C-alpha positions as CSV (number, residue, x, y, z in Angstrom):
1,M,164.2,68.7,87.9
2,S,160.5,69.4,87.5
3,V,159.5,69.7,91.2
4,E,161.9,70.4,94.0
5,V,161.0,71.2,97.6
6,R,163.6,72.0,100.3
7,N,163.5,72.2,104.0
8,L,159.7,72.4,104.4
9,I,158.3,72.8,107.9
10,K,154.6,73.0,108.6
11,K,152.8,73.0,112.0
12,F,149.2,73.0,112.9
13,G,149.2,74.2,116.5
14,N,151.5,71.9,118.5
15,F,151.4,69.2,115.8
16,T,154.3,69.1,113.4
17,A,153.0,67.9,110.0
18,L,156.2,68.3,108.1
19,D,159.6,68.4,109.8
20,N,162.3,69.8,107.4
21,V,161.2,67.8,104.3
22,S,163.1,67.9,101.0
23,L,162.1,66.1,97.8
24,K,163.2,66.1,94.2
25,V,161.0,64.8,91.3
26,E,162.4,64.3,87.8
27,S,160.6,65.6,84.8
28,G,158.0,63.1,83.6
29,E,158.3,61.0,86.8
30,L,155.4,59.4,88.7
31,V,156.1,59.6,92.4
32,A,153.9,58.1,95.1
33,L,153.7,59.7,98.6
34,L,153.0,56.8,100.8
35,G,152.5,56.6,104.6
36,P,150.0,56.0,107.4
37,S,147.4,58.6,108.5
38,G,149.1,61.7,110.0
39,S,152.5,61.0,108.4
40,G,152.4,64.3,106.4
41,K,151.9,63.1,102.9
42,T,148.7,65.2,102.1
43,T,150.2,68.3,103.7
44,L,153.3,67.9,101.5
45,L,151.1,67.6,98.4
46,R,149.0,70.6,99.4
47,I,152.2,72.7,99.8
48,I,153.4,71.6,96.4
49,A,150.0,72.5,95.0
50,G,149.9,76.0,96.7
51,L,146.9,75.2,98.9
52,E,149.1,75.4,102.0
53,F,152.3,77.3,102.6
54,P,155.4,76.4,104.7
55,D,155.9,78.1,108.1
56,N,159.7,78.7,107.7
57,P,161.0,81.4,105.4
58,E,163.9,79.4,104.2
59,A,161.7,76.7,102.7
60,T,161.3,76.6,98.9
61,V,159.0,75.0,96.3
62,A,160.2,75.1,92.7
63,Y,158.6,74.1,89.4
64,Y,161.2,73.6,86.7
65,G,163.6,75.8,88.5
66,E,161.1,78.6,89.1
67,D,160.5,79.5,92.8
68,V,156.7,79.2,93.4
69,T,156.9,79.0,97.2
70,R,154.6,82.0,97.9
71,V,152.7,81.7,94.6
72,S,148.9,80.9,94.9
73,A,147.6,77.6,93.5
74,S,145.7,79.4,90.7
75,H,149.0,80.7,89.3
76,R,151.2,77.5,89.6
77,K,149.9,75.7,86.6
78,A,149.2,72.5,88.5
79,G,146.4,70.1,87.9
80,F,144.5,68.6,90.8
81,A,142.3,65.5,91.3
82,F,141.1,64.4,94.7
83,Q,139.4,61.4,96.3
84,H,136.0,63.1,96.1
85,Y,135.8,64.0,92.5
86,A,134.1,67.5,93.0
87,L,132.5,67.3,89.6
88,F,129.8,69.9,88.9
89,R,126.5,68.0,89.0
90,H,124.7,70.3,86.7
91,M,127.3,70.1,84.0
92,S,127.8,67.3,81.4
93,V,131.0,65.3,81.2
94,F,132.1,67.5,78.3
95,E,131.5,70.8,80.2
96,N,133.1,69.5,83.4
97,I,136.3,68.8,81.5
98,A,136.1,72.1,79.6
99,F,135.4,74.2,82.8
100,G,139.0,75.1,83.6
101,L,139.5,76.4,80.0
102,R,136.2,78.4,79.9
103,V,137.0,80.3,83.1
104,R,140.4,81.6,82.0
105,P,140.8,85.3,81.5
106,A,139.7,86.4,78.0
107,A,143.3,87.1,76.9
108,T,144.4,83.5,77.5
109,R,141.1,81.7,76.9
110,P,141.1,79.3,73.9
111,S,138.4,79.6,71.2
112,D,135.3,77.4,71.4
113,A,136.7,75.3,68.5
114,E,140.0,74.9,70.4
115,I,138.2,73.9,73.6
116,R,136.1,71.3,71.7
117,Q,139.2,69.9,70.1
118,R,141.1,69.6,73.4
119,V,138.1,68.1,75.3
120,D,137.4,65.6,72.5
121,K,141.0,64.5,72.6
122,L,140.8,64.0,76.4
123,L,137.6,62.1,76.1
124,K,139.3,59.7,73.8
125,L,142.3,59.5,76.1
126,I,140.1,58.5,79.1
127,Q,138.0,56.2,76.9
128,L,134.7,58.0,77.6
129,E,133.8,59.5,74.2
130,P,130.3,58.0,74.1
131,L,129.5,59.6,77.5
132,A,130.3,63.2,76.7
133,K,126.7,64.4,77.2
134,R,126.0,62.5,80.4
135,F,125.9,64.0,83.9
136,P,128.0,62.9,86.9
137,S,125.0,61.1,88.5
138,Q,124.8,58.9,85.4
139,L,128.4,57.7,85.7
140,S,130.0,55.0,87.8
141,G,132.6,55.9,90.4
142,G,135.5,54.9,88.2
143,Q,134.1,56.9,85.3
144,R,133.7,60.0,87.5
145,Q,137.3,59.7,88.6
146,R,138.4,59.5,85.0
147,V,136.5,62.7,84.2
148,A,138.1,64.4,87.2
149,L,141.6,63.4,85.9
150,A,140.7,64.7,82.4
151,R,139.5,68.0,83.9
152,A,142.8,68.3,85.7
153,L,144.7,67.6,82.4
154,A,142.6,70.0,80.3
155,V,144.5,73.1,81.5
156,E,147.8,71.5,80.3
157,P,149.4,71.6,83.8
158,K,153.1,71.5,84.4
159,V,152.5,69.1,87.3
160,L,149.6,66.7,88.0
161,L,148.8,66.3,91.8
162,L,146.5,63.5,93.0
163,D,145.3,63.1,96.5
164,E,144.0,59.6,97.2
165,P,142.4,59.5,93.7
166,F,141.0,56.0,94.1
167,G,140.3,56.0,97.8
168,A,136.5,56.2,97.4
169,L,136.3,53.2,95.0
170,D,135.8,49.6,95.7
171,A,138.9,47.3,95.5
172,K,138.2,45.9,92.0
173,V,137.6,49.2,90.4
174,R,140.6,50.7,92.2
175,K,142.8,48.0,90.7
176,E,141.5,48.6,87.2
177,L,141.9,52.4,87.5
178,R,145.5,52.2,88.8
179,R,146.5,50.1,85.8
180,W,144.8,52.7,83.6
181,L,146.6,55.5,85.4
182,R,149.9,53.9,84.7
183,Q,149.1,53.4,81.0
184,L,147.9,57.0,80.8
185,H,151.1,58.3,82.4
186,D,153.2,56.3,79.9
187,E,151.3,58.0,77.1
188,I,151.5,61.6,78.3
189,H,154.6,61.6,80.5
190,I,153.4,64.4,82.7
191,T,155.2,64.8,86.1
192,T,152.8,63.3,88.6
193,L,152.7,63.1,92.4
194,F,150.0,61.1,94.1
195,V,149.2,60.5,97.7
196,T,148.1,57.0,98.8
197,H,148.0,54.9,102.0
198,D,147.7,51.7,99.8
199,Q,151.1,50.0,99.6
200,E,150.1,47.7,96.8
201,E,148.9,50.7,94.8
202,A,152.1,52.7,95.3
203,L,154.4,49.7,94.4
204,E,152.4,48.9,91.3
205,V,152.0,52.4,89.8
206,A,154.9,54.6,90.8
207,D,158.3,55.0,89.3
208,R,159.5,56.0,92.8
209,V,157.9,55.9,96.2
210,A,158.6,58.3,99.1
211,I,157.6,56.8,102.5
212,L,156.6,59.3,105.1
213,R,156.5,58.9,108.9
214,D,155.9,61.5,111.5
215,G,156.4,64.4,109.1
216,R,159.7,63.1,107.6
217,I,160.6,61.1,104.5
218,E,161.8,57.7,105.9
219,Q,163.0,56.4,102.6
220,I,162.6,57.1,98.9
221,G,163.4,54.8,96.0
222,T,162.0,52.6,93.3
223,P,159.4,50.0,94.4
224,E,162.0,47.3,94.1
225,E,164.5,49.2,96.2
226,I,162.2,50.0,99.1
227,Y,160.7,46.5,99.2
228,D,163.9,44.5,98.9
229,H,166.2,46.9,100.8
230,P,164.1,48.7,103.5
231,A,166.1,51.3,105.3
232,S,164.4,50.9,108.7
233,P,162.1,48.5,110.7
234,F,159.2,50.9,110.0
235,V,159.6,50.7,106.2
236,Y,160.0,46.9,106.3
237,D,156.9,46.5,108.5
238,F,154.8,49.0,106.6
239,L,155.4,47.4,103.2
240,G,153.4,44.1,103.2
241,N,153.2,41.3,105.7
242,V,156.2,40.5,107.9
243,N,157.1,38.2,110.7
244,L,159.2,39.5,113.6
245,F,161.5,37.1,115.5
246,S,163.3,38.2,118.6
247,G,166.9,37.0,118.7
248,R,170.5,38.1,119.1
249,V,173.2,39.1,116.7
250,K,176.2,37.0,116.4
251,D,179.2,37.8,114.2
252,G,177.9,37.0,110.6
253,G,174.5,35.8,111.7
254,V,171.5,36.0,113.9
255,V,170.5,33.5,116.5
256,I,166.7,32.8,116.9
257,G,166.0,30.4,119.7
258,E,168.8,27.9,119.5
259,T,169.3,28.2,115.7
260,E,171.7,30.5,114.0
261,F,170.9,31.9,110.6
262,E,173.6,33.4,108.4
263,L,173.6,37.0,107.2
264,P,176.1,36.8,104.3
265,G,178.7,39.6,104.2
266,K,177.5,41.1,107.4
267,T,179.2,41.4,110.8
268,G,177.9,42.7,114.0
269,E,178.2,42.7,117.8
270,V,178.1,39.4,119.6
271,N,175.0,38.8,121.7
272,A,173.5,42.2,120.8
273,A,169.7,42.0,121.0
274,A,168.0,42.3,117.7
275,V,164.8,41.7,115.8
276,A,164.8,39.6,112.6
277,F,162.3,40.5,109.9
278,V,161.2,37.7,107.5
279,R,158.3,37.9,105.0
280,P,155.9,35.0,104.9
281,H,156.8,33.9,101.4
282,D,160.5,33.7,102.5
283,I,159.9,30.9,104.9
284,R,160.4,27.3,103.8
285,I,158.9,24.4,105.7
286,T,159.7,20.7,105.6
287,R,158.6,17.6,107.4
288,E,162.2,16.6,108.4
289,P,165.2,18.7,109.4
290,S,167.5,19.2,106.4
291,G,171.2,20.1,106.1
292,T,170.3,23.7,106.4
293,K,169.6,25.5,109.7
294,T,166.0,24.9,110.8
295,F,163.9,25.0,113.9
296,P,160.8,23.0,114.8
297,A,157.3,24.5,114.8
298,R,153.7,23.3,115.0
299,V,150.9,24.0,112.5
300,I,148.1,25.9,114.1
301,R,145.8,26.4,111.1
302,S,145.9,26.7,107.3
303,N,143.9,28.5,104.7
304,A,144.3,27.5,101.0
305,A,141.7,29.8,99.6
306,G,143.1,32.3,97.0
307,P,146.2,32.2,94.9
308,V,148.5,31.1,97.8
309,A,148.1,29.0,100.9
310,N,148.5,30.8,104.3
311,L,149.6,28.9,107.4
312,E,149.9,29.9,111.0
313,L,152.7,28.2,112.9
314,A,153.9,28.3,116.5
315,R,157.5,27.9,117.5
316,L,158.2,24.9,119.8
317,D,160.9,26.8,121.7
318,G,158.3,29.1,123.3
319,G,158.5,31.9,120.7
320,D,155.6,33.6,119.2
321,S,153.4,32.4,116.3
322,F,154.1,33.5,112.8
323,T,152.7,33.1,109.3
324,V,153.9,31.3,106.2
325,Q,152.8,31.6,102.5
326,L,153.2,28.6,100.3
327,S,152.4,28.0,96.6
328,K,149.3,25.9,96.0
329,E,151.5,23.2,94.5
330,L,153.8,23.0,97.5
331,F,150.8,23.1,99.9
332,Q,149.2,20.2,98.0
333,E,152.5,18.3,98.2
334,L,153.0,18.8,101.9
335,Q,149.3,18.6,103.0
336,P,150.2,20.2,106.5
337,K,147.6,19.4,109.1
338,A,146.7,21.3,112.3
339,G,148.8,20.1,115.2
340,E,151.5,18.6,113.0
341,Q,155.2,19.3,113.6
342,V,157.2,20.8,110.8
343,Y,160.7,22.3,110.4
344,V,161.2,25.9,109.4
345,E,164.0,27.5,107.4
346,L,164.2,31.3,107.1
347,K,165.3,33.0,103.9
348,N,166.2,36.7,103.2
349,V,166.4,37.6,106.8
350,R,166.8,41.3,107.7
351,V,168.0,42.3,111.1
352,F,167.5,45.6,112.9
353,S,168.7,46.7,116.3
354,D,169.5,50.0,118.0
355,D,173.0,50.1,116.6
356,Y,173.1,47.3,114.0
357,S,171.1,47.1,110.8
358,I,171.2,45.7,107.3
């Protein structure tokens, strides 16, 4: 285990930022800390970094089995990169990357030749070799973030810690850089934790994702596990678009309006109030009722711009409106018009209630 934290509690006045949090990160793993603002993800990263310390004496932070709970950040051998790059404006790209090596005590400072060799290797790794002599003001936002990451890696850290590393960039550059970060991690295999509030970013880049809520870890798992098998309504709702249908649980299924949808392999209370969660792409629409269970709805509006078509529908039984995503091919085949009645089939339904969940 490269990073392990146990029973962390951190408060700021009356606000509990972390409430007995524990987390284990395998060596070479890339873990995303994901959650809304105020969930505790940045506080957790700062405690792992040594920039903050837990309030409770029984809390522990360990790097590769070594207790570093009360060790300062400068002695933890962690590399940092943050949303605001904090590059030295008066230094070239080369000197920014070399900075952490040059300020080491004389006894551990590499020679000038060793520094040049290491920085040249990092410039090649981040694909900025031709820009070594430029200053930060002469770089794009994406290039500056690459330099910040190279500077964090120059000191050969045990752990790389990234706090919203792409948050200050526009959407297109952010997508390019997160693909680059994944490729970089696959090359160097350094244990990495990064904070993000971007669900798509976490699901695309991380080996595992820890979802935080109100100072606790709500769920941790691979991107596939947390997306396909959410542990709570919060996780389901937080990860992507979702429709909520009020209904009631019946043994082996859920009743929405007058239509019962099966929940294979599940049993529950009869007539227990519940909320069914269904993602927009898991809803099928037809012009006529089929042999499967469906309910009628009316098309309110549609938007076919982009890779998929988005429809807004309203239930005819007085229920709320909901959204559906269709492939362009199916949209062209159906040609749904505003005001038209269609029939709706729900797939991959998840149900949550006070005492019943799947």
